[in-house]
C-alpha positions in Angstrom: -51.9 -17.0 -15.0 -55.4 -16.8 -14.0 -56.5 -13.7 -11.9 -58.5 -16.2 -9.6 -55.2 -18.0 -8.8 -53.5 -14.7 -7.8 -56.6 -13.7 -5.6 -56.7 -16.9 -3.8 -52.8 -16.9 -3.2 -53.0 -13.4 -1.9 -55.8 -14.2 0.4 -53.8 -17.0 2.0 -50.9 -14.6 3.0 -51.3 -13.6 6.7 -52.1 -9.8 7.0 -51.0 -9.4 10.6 -47.7 -9.5 12.6 -46.5 -12.7 14.1 -45.4 -12.4 17.7 -45.1 -15.0 20.3 -46.7 -17.6 18.0 -49.8 -15.6 17.4 -50.9 -13.5 14.2 -52.2 -10.2 15.4 -52.9 -6.8 14.1 -50.6 -3.9 14.9 -51.3 -2.3 18.4 -52.3 0.9 16.8 -54.4 -0.7 14.1 -52.3 1.1 11.4 -51.6 -0.8 8.1 -49.4 -0.5 5.2 -50.2 -1.0 1.4 -48.4 -3.5 -0.9 -48.4 -2.7 -4.7 -47.6 -4.7 -7.8 -45.0 -2.8 -9.4 -46.1 -4.1 -13.0 -49.3 -2.4 -12.7 -49.4 -0.1 -9.6 -52.5 -1.8 -8.2 -53.0 -2.4 -4.5 -52.7 -6.2 -3.8 -52.8 -6.3 -0.1 -53.2 -4.3 3.0 -51.2 -5.6 6.0 -50.5 -4.5 9.6 -47.9 -1.8 10.2 -45.8 -2.3 13.5 -45.5 0.4 15.9 -42.4 0.6 18.4 -44.3 -1.0 21.0 -45.0 -4.0 18.4 -41.3 -4.1 17.9 -40.6 -4.6 21.7 -43.3 -7.1 22.0 -41.7 -9.2 19.3 -38.2 -8.8 21.2 -39.9 -9.8 24.3 -41.2 -12.9 22.8 -37.8 -13.7 21.2 -36.2 -13.2 24.5 -38.7 -15.4 26.3 -38.2 -18.2 23.9 -34.4 -18.1 23.7 -33.3 -20.3 26.7 -35.8 -23.3 25.4 -34.5 -23.0 21.9 -31.0 -22.7 22.6 -31.2 -26.0 24.7 -33.2 -27.7 22.1 -31.1 -30.8 20.7 -29.3 -30.0 17.6 -31.2 -32.8 15.6 -34.5 -31.3 16.5 -33.4 -27.8 15.2 -32.3 -29.8 12.1 -35.4 -31.7 11.6 -37.7 -28.7 11.8 -35.6 -26.9 9.2 -35.6 -30.0 7.0 -39.5 -30.1 7.3 -39.6 -26.3 6.3 -37.4 -27.3 3.3 -39.9 -30.0 2.2 -43.0 -27.9 2.6 -41.2 -25.1 0.5 -40.7 -27.9 -2.3 -44.5 -28.6 -2.1 -45.4 -25.0 -2.2 -42.8 -23.7 -4.7 -45.2 -22.5 -7.2 -47.2 -20.4 -4.6 -44.0 -18.6 -3.5 -42.8 -18.1 -7.0 -46.0 -16.5 -8.0 -46.1 -14.4 -4.9 -42.7 -13.0 -5.6 -43.6 -12.1 -9.1 -46.8 -10.3 -7.8 -45.3 -8.1 -5.2 -41.6 -7.8 -6.6 -42.1 -8.0 -10.2 -39.5 -10.4 -11.4 -40.3 -12.9 -14.1 -41.8 -16.0 -13.0 -39.0 -18.2 -14.2 -36.5 -16.2 -12.1 -38.9 -16.4 -9.3 -38.8 -20.2 -9.4 -35.1 -20.0 -9.5 -35.2 -17.9 -6.3 -37.4 -20.3 -4.7 -34.9 -23.1 -5.3 -32.0 -20.9 -4.2 -33.7 -19.6 -1.1 -34.8 -23.2 -0.2 -31.1 -24.3 -0.4 -30.3 -22.1 2.7 -33.0 -23.9 4.6 -31.7 -27.3 3.7 -27.9 -26.3 4.1 -28.4 -25.2 7.5 -30.5 -28.0 8.5 -27.5 -30.0 7.7 -25.0 -27.7 9.6 -26.9 -27.6 12.8 -25.9 -31.1 14.0 -22.1 -30.3 12.8 -21.8 -27.4 15.4 -18.7 -28.5 17.5 -15.9 -27.3 19.5 -12.6 -28.9 20.5 -10.9 -30.5 23.5 -7.1 -30.7 24.0 -4.2 -30.3 26.3 -2.6 -27.0 26.9 1.0 -26.6 25.8 2.4 -26.4 29.5 0.6 -29.7 30.3 -1.1 -28.1 33.4 -4.6 -28.5 32.1 -7.1 -29.4 29.5 -8.8 -26.8 27.2 -12.4 -26.9 26.1 -13.5 -24.8 23.2 -17.4 -24.8 23.0 -19.8 -22.9 20.8 -23.1 -21.3 21.9 -25.9 -19.3 20.3 -25.3 -15.7 20.5 -28.8 -14.7 21.6 -31.9 -12.9 20.3 -31.3 -11.6 16.7 -32.8 -8.8 14.7 -32.8 -9.4 10.9 -33.7 -6.7 8.4 -34.1 -7.9 4.8 -34.2 -6.0 1.6 -36.9 -6.0 -1.1 -35.2 -7.5 -4.2 -35.0 -11.2 -3.2 -38.0 -11.5 -0.7 -37.5 -15.2 0.0 -33.8 -15.9 -0.3 -32.9 -12.9 1.9 -35.2 -14.3 4.7 -34.1 -18.0 4.4 -30.3 -17.1 4.5 -30.8 -15.2 7.8 -33.6 -17.1 9.6 -31.9 -20.7 8.8 -28.6 -20.2 10.3 -30.0 -18.3 13.2 -32.5 -21.3 14.0 -29.7 -23.9 13.3 -27.4 -22.1 15.8 -30.1 -21.9 18.4 -31.1 -18.3 18.3 -34.4 -16.7 18.2 -35.4 -14.0 15.9 -37.2 -10.9 15.1 -37.3 -10.2 11.4 -38.5 -7.1 9.6 -38.9 -7.5 5.9 -38.9 -4.7 3.5 -42.3 -2.6 3.3 -42.1 -2.8 -0.5 -42.3 -6.8 -0.6 -43.3 -8.0 2.8 -45.9 -10.7 1.8 -43.2 -13.6 0.9 -41.7 -13.4 4.3 -45.2 -13.6 5.9 -45.9 -16.6 3.9 -42.6 -18.3 4.7 -43.1 -17.8 8.6 -46.6 -19.3 8.0 -44.9 -22.3 6.5 -42.3 -22.5 9.6 -45.4 -22.5 11.8 -46.8 -25.3 9.8 -43.4 -27.1 10.0 -43.8 -26.9 13.8 -41.9 -23.7 14.9 -42.2 -23.2 18.7 -43.9 -20.0 19.8 -41.6 -16.9 20.0 -38.6 -18.5 18.1 -39.4 -16.4 15.0 -41.3 -13.2 15.1 -42.3 -11.1 12.1 -43.0 -7.2 12.3 -43.8 -5.4 9.0 -44.0 -1.7 9.2 -43.9 1.5 7.2 -42.0 3.3 9.9 -38.7 1.2 9.7 -36.3 3.7 11.8 -38.7 4.4 14.7 -39.5 0.6 15.0 -35.9 -0.6 14.6 -33.8 1.6 16.6 -35.4 0.7 20.1 -34.9 -3.0 19.3 -31.1 -2.4 18.4 -30.5 -0.5 21.4 -32.2 -2.9 23.8 -29.5 -4.9 25.8 -31.4 -8.1 25.2 -30.6 -8.0 21.7 -27.3 -9.8 20.8 -27.0 -9.9 17.0 -28.1 -7.7 14.1 -28.1 -8.7 10.5 -28.8 -6.3 7.8 -29.0 -6.4 3.9 -29.3 -3.0 2.2 -27.7 0.3 1.3 -24.2 1.1 2.8 -25.6 4.5 4.3 -28.4 2.8 6.1 -25.9 0.1 7.2 -23.7 2.6 8.6 -26.5 4.1 10.7 -27.5 0.9 11.9 -23.7 -0.1 13.0 -23.7 3.3 15.0 -26.9 2.2 16.8 -25.5 -1.3 17.4 -22.1 -0.1 18.7 -24.1 0.9 22.0 -24.6 -2.6 22.9 -21.6 -4.0 21.1 -23.7 -6.3 19.1 -22.7 -8.8 16.8 -23.4 -7.6 13.2 -23.5 -8.9 9.8 -23.8 -6.3 7.0 -24.3 -7.2 3.4 -24.2 -3.7 1.8 -23.9 -2.0 -1.5 -21.9 -3.1 -4.6 -20.3 -1.7 -7.7 -19.2 -5.1 -9.3 -16.6 -5.0 -12.1 -17.0 -7.3 -15.2 -13.7 -7.6 -16.8 -13.3 -9.1 -20.3 -9.9 -9.8 -21.6 -8.8 -10.0 -25.1 -8.4 -13.6 -24.8 -11.7 -14.3 -23.5 -14.2 -16.6 -25.1 -16.8 -13.9 -26.2 -19.6 -16.5 -26.2 -19.0 -17.2 -22.7 -18.5 -13.5 -21.9 -21.6 -12.4 -23.4 -23.7 -15.2 -21.7 -22.1 -14.2 -18.4 -22.8 -10.6 -19.0 -26.4 -11.3 -19.7 -26.7 -13.2 -16.6 -24.7 -10.8 -14.3 -26.6 -7.8 -15.4 -30.1 -8.6 -16.2 -30.9 -11.3 -13.6 -33.7 -9.7 -11.3 -34.0 -6.9 -13.8 -30.5 -5.7 -12.6 -31.8 -5.2 -9.1 -29.1 -7.2 -7.2 -26.2 -6.2 -5.2 -24.3 -8.7 -7.1 -25.3 -7.3 -10.6 -22.4 -6.5 -12.7 -22.2 -2.5 -12.8 -19.0 -1.7 -14.8 -18.0 -3.8 -18.0 -14.5 -3.3 -18.3 -13.8 -4.6 -21.7 -10.4 -4.8 -23.5 -10.3 -2.3 -26.4 -9.6 -4.8 -29.0 -12.9 -6.6 -28.3 -15.0 -3.9 -27.0 -16.9 -3.1 -30.2 -17.6 -6.8 -30.8 -18.7 -7.3 -27.2 -20.9 -4.4 -27.3 -22.6 -5.4 -30.6 -23.2 -8.8 -29.3 -24.6 -7.9 -26.0 -26.8 -5.2 -27.7 -28.2 -7.7 -30.1 -29.2 -9.8 -27.1 -30.7 -7.0 -25.3 -32.8 -5.8 -28.1 -34.5 -9.3 -28.1 -35.5 -9.2 -24.5 -39.2 -9.3 -24.0 -40.7 -6.7 -21.4 -43.6 -7.1 -19.4 -45.4 -8.3 -16.2 -43.5 -11.3 -14.7 -46.4 -13.7 -15.0 -46.6 -13.4 -18.8 -44.7 -16.0 -20.9 -41.3 -15.3 -22.3 -40.9 -12.1 -20.3 -37.2 -11.5 -19.4 -37.6 -7.9 -18.2 -40.1 -7.1 -15.5 -40.8 -3.8 -13.8 -38.2 -2.0 -11.6 -39.6 -1.9 -8.0 -40.9 1.6 -8.2 -41.0 5.0 -9.9 -37.8 6.2 -7.9 -35.8 3.3 -9.3 -36.8 4.4 -13.0 -35.8 7.9 -12.3 -32.5 6.8 -11.0 -31.7 4.7 -13.9 -32.7 7.5 -16.3 -30.4 10.0 -14.4 -27.6 7.6 -14.7 -28.0 6.9 -18.4 -28.5 10.6 -19.3 -25.5 11.6 -17.3 -23.3 9.0 -19.1 -24.5 10.0 -22.4 -24.1 13.7 -21.7 -20.4 12.9 -20.9 -19.7 11.4 -24.2 -20.9 7.7 -23.9 -22.8 6.0 -26.8 -26.3 4.8 -26.3 -26.6 1.7 -28.3 -30.2 0.5 -27.2 -32.9 1.5 -24.8 -32.2 4.3 -22.2 -35.6 5.6 -21.3 -38.7 4.7 -19.1 -41.6 2.9 -20.8 -44.9 4.9 -20.8 -48.0 3.2 -19.3 -48.7 1.3 -16.0 -46.0 0.1 -13.9 -42.4 1.2 -13.3 -40.6 -0.2 -16.4 -37.3 1.0 -17.9 -36.0 -0.4 -21.2 -33.0 -2.8 -21.0 -30.0 -0.5 -22.0 -26.5 -0.7 -23.2 -24.1 2.2 -23.2 -20.6 2.0 -24.4 -17.4 4.2 -24.3 -18.4 5.5 -20.8 -16.1 8.1 -19.8 -14.3 8.7 -16.5 -16.2 10.8 -14.1 -19.5 9.5 -15.1 -22.0 8.9 -12.2 -22.8 5.4 -13.6 -19.2 4.2 -12.6 -19.6 5.3 -9.1 -23.4 4.7 -8.2 -24.9 1.2 -8.0 -27.3 1.1 -10.8 -29.9 -1.4 -9.6 -31.6 -1.6 -13.0 -31.2 -3.0 -16.4 -28.3 -0.8 -17.7 -25.2 -2.4 -19.3 -22.3 0.2 -19.1 -19.0 -0.5 -21.1 -15.6 1.0 -20.4 -12.7 0.1 -22.6 -9.3 -0.7 -21.2 -5.7 -1.3 -22.7 -3.8 -3.7 -20.5 -4.2 -5.9 -17.2 -2.9 -3.0 -15.0 -5.4 -0.7 -16.3 -8.2 -3.3 -16.0 -7.3 -3.9 -12.2 -7.0 -0.1 -11.6 -10.4 0.6 -13.1 -12.0 -2.4 -11.4 -10.6 -1.6 -7.8 -11.5 2.2 -8.2 -14.6 2.1 -6.0 -15.3 2.1 -2.4 -17.2 -1.2 -2.7 -16.0 -4.7 -2.9 -18.5 -7.3 -3.0 -18.1 -9.4 -6.1 -16.2 -9.2 -9.4 -16.3 -11.3 -12.6 -13.5 -11.9 -14.9 -13.5 -13.6 -18.4 -10.1 -14.9 -19.6 -8.8 -18.3 -21.0 -5.6 -17.8 -19.3 -5.1 -19.7 -16.0 -2.3 -17.5 -14.9 -4.3 -14.4 -15.5 -7.2 -15.7 -13.8 -5.2 -16.6 -10.8 -3.7 -13.1 -10.8 -7.0 -11.6 -10.8 -8.1 -13.6 -7.7 -5.1 -12.1 -6.0 -5.5 -8.5 -7.3 -9.3 -7.7 -7.2 -10.5 -6.2 -4.0 -13.7 -8.2 -3.6 -15.1 -10.8 -1.4 -16.4 -12.9 -4.2 -15.5 -13.6 -7.7 -16.7 -15.4 -10.7 -14.0 -16.6 -13.0 -15.7 -17.2 -16.4 -18.9 -17.3 -14.6 -21.8 -14.8 -14.4 -23.6 -15.9 -11.3 -21.8 -16.8 -8.0 -24.5 -17.1 -5.3 -24.6 -20.5 -3.7 -26.0 -21.6 -0.2 -22.7 -23.7 0.3 -20.4 -20.7 -0.5 -19.8 -17.7 2.0 -21.4 -14.6 0.6 -20.1 -11.2 1.6 -17.8 -8.4 0.6 -14.8 -6.3 1.4 -14.4 -2.7 1.9 -17.8 -0.6 2.1 -19.7 -3.7 0.9 -20.1 -5.2 4.5 -19.0 -7.3 7.3 -19.4 -11.1 7.8 -20.7 -13.9 5.6 -23.9 -15.7 4.8 -24.0 -19.2 3.6 -21.5 -21.9 3.7 -19.8 -23.3 6.7 -18.9 -19.7 7.7 -22.6 -18.8 8.0 -23.6 -20.5 11.0 -20.8 -19.0 12.9 -22.3 -15.6 12.5 -24.9 -16.6 15.0 -22.5 -18.6 17.4 -20.2 -17.3 20.1 -17.1 -19.2 21.4 -16.3 -20.1 25.1 -13.0 -21.4 26.2 -13.0 -23.5 29.5 -9.7 -24.5 31.2 -9.9 -27.5 33.6 -7.2 -29.1 35.7 -5.0 -31.8 34.4 -6.8 -35.0 35.2 -3.7 -37.0 35.8 -2.4 -34.5 38.5 
């Protein structure tokens, strides 16, 4: 990948806030810096919004809401479809930009463009299907009309790990439903969202329907927006503690909330599993996005009779992984997002080994530029280890042996989180039992990747509220009205 190509791409990304259909600097003139995690180099300086800028964005969204809510469903759908088509035309730009600002290998970034684009296409198709119902009440005294209406201006807060997909799976259903948006991308990876909103502008987005505020002072900018009575919906993806704080703020206005929070995914391998499938699934579930995904498998719960063979196979695969900047050919493991992520991965591994786990490969930070950590396998992880409780968010595969099905279920459910689980077994009956017994909102049965725009993404317990994607996704941005009319026949 040429340096000139990267320079040209970065120059094409807006460096301002997008408010009311206009790109503009922050009111105070302040900026934030975006760095390449693979090198530590500064790649772009962009506007850093103040609380006043945030309120200006909400003003614009509120002003644009009545007209956008009244826009015919087909017109909303066509705008989203144009955006999808433009994204396909510009997919290489978006993939490269994500690799530069977030660090994921270019092949994975291309996969995210495809995945993120599907939310735009899916909700372009869902917009014309918004419908209610009409029918007689049981008493026969009237007719019931149930209708769906856009909830209102929405505040969308996205994380750094999937810069395009997190933006599209919130913006697309909001626009399809007739809502207007203020979106705040993560300060670590804001450039992809800025480029995507520029794409929406090119697709014909009306002024004020989507507004973007990038900022280095997230709490100060977000809280006034959340507490403003004009806001009617909050959608957040990120850590559980931050989500809890935002829910407290949202309670004041009784906001509709969608919360996609932390995970601690179990990956259960039974003694009858096809180990070839299980190893392939493990590599996908753990090392996708360098392990920096809320859906990443965190605890590999493997039947004692196959635990050593499973550990040996995954270790061999991990030892063959190429590490480097994501633009290099063949790279599988890029950098972690920053040095704090490296320190956390290191602490979790050291704690596990100190409590008796076996380090099979990796286990330490890589010296030099960028925030790299070796892909790691630890086996025989002992109860009480921090790695069993905390979300790793790094390329560390931790194996815990189990003895029987009840033991596996107990270990898998022994967490406050309940986002996703993975189960590998050749028994249909056991697979069905796991669907019933595991306390997660999603499950991969003999599959290592579950995310899909047509499916409802979300968790149980402390992993959040609401769903993104699928037929359920658009209803997060709609509110229901029931009307009773007189019996037309007297």
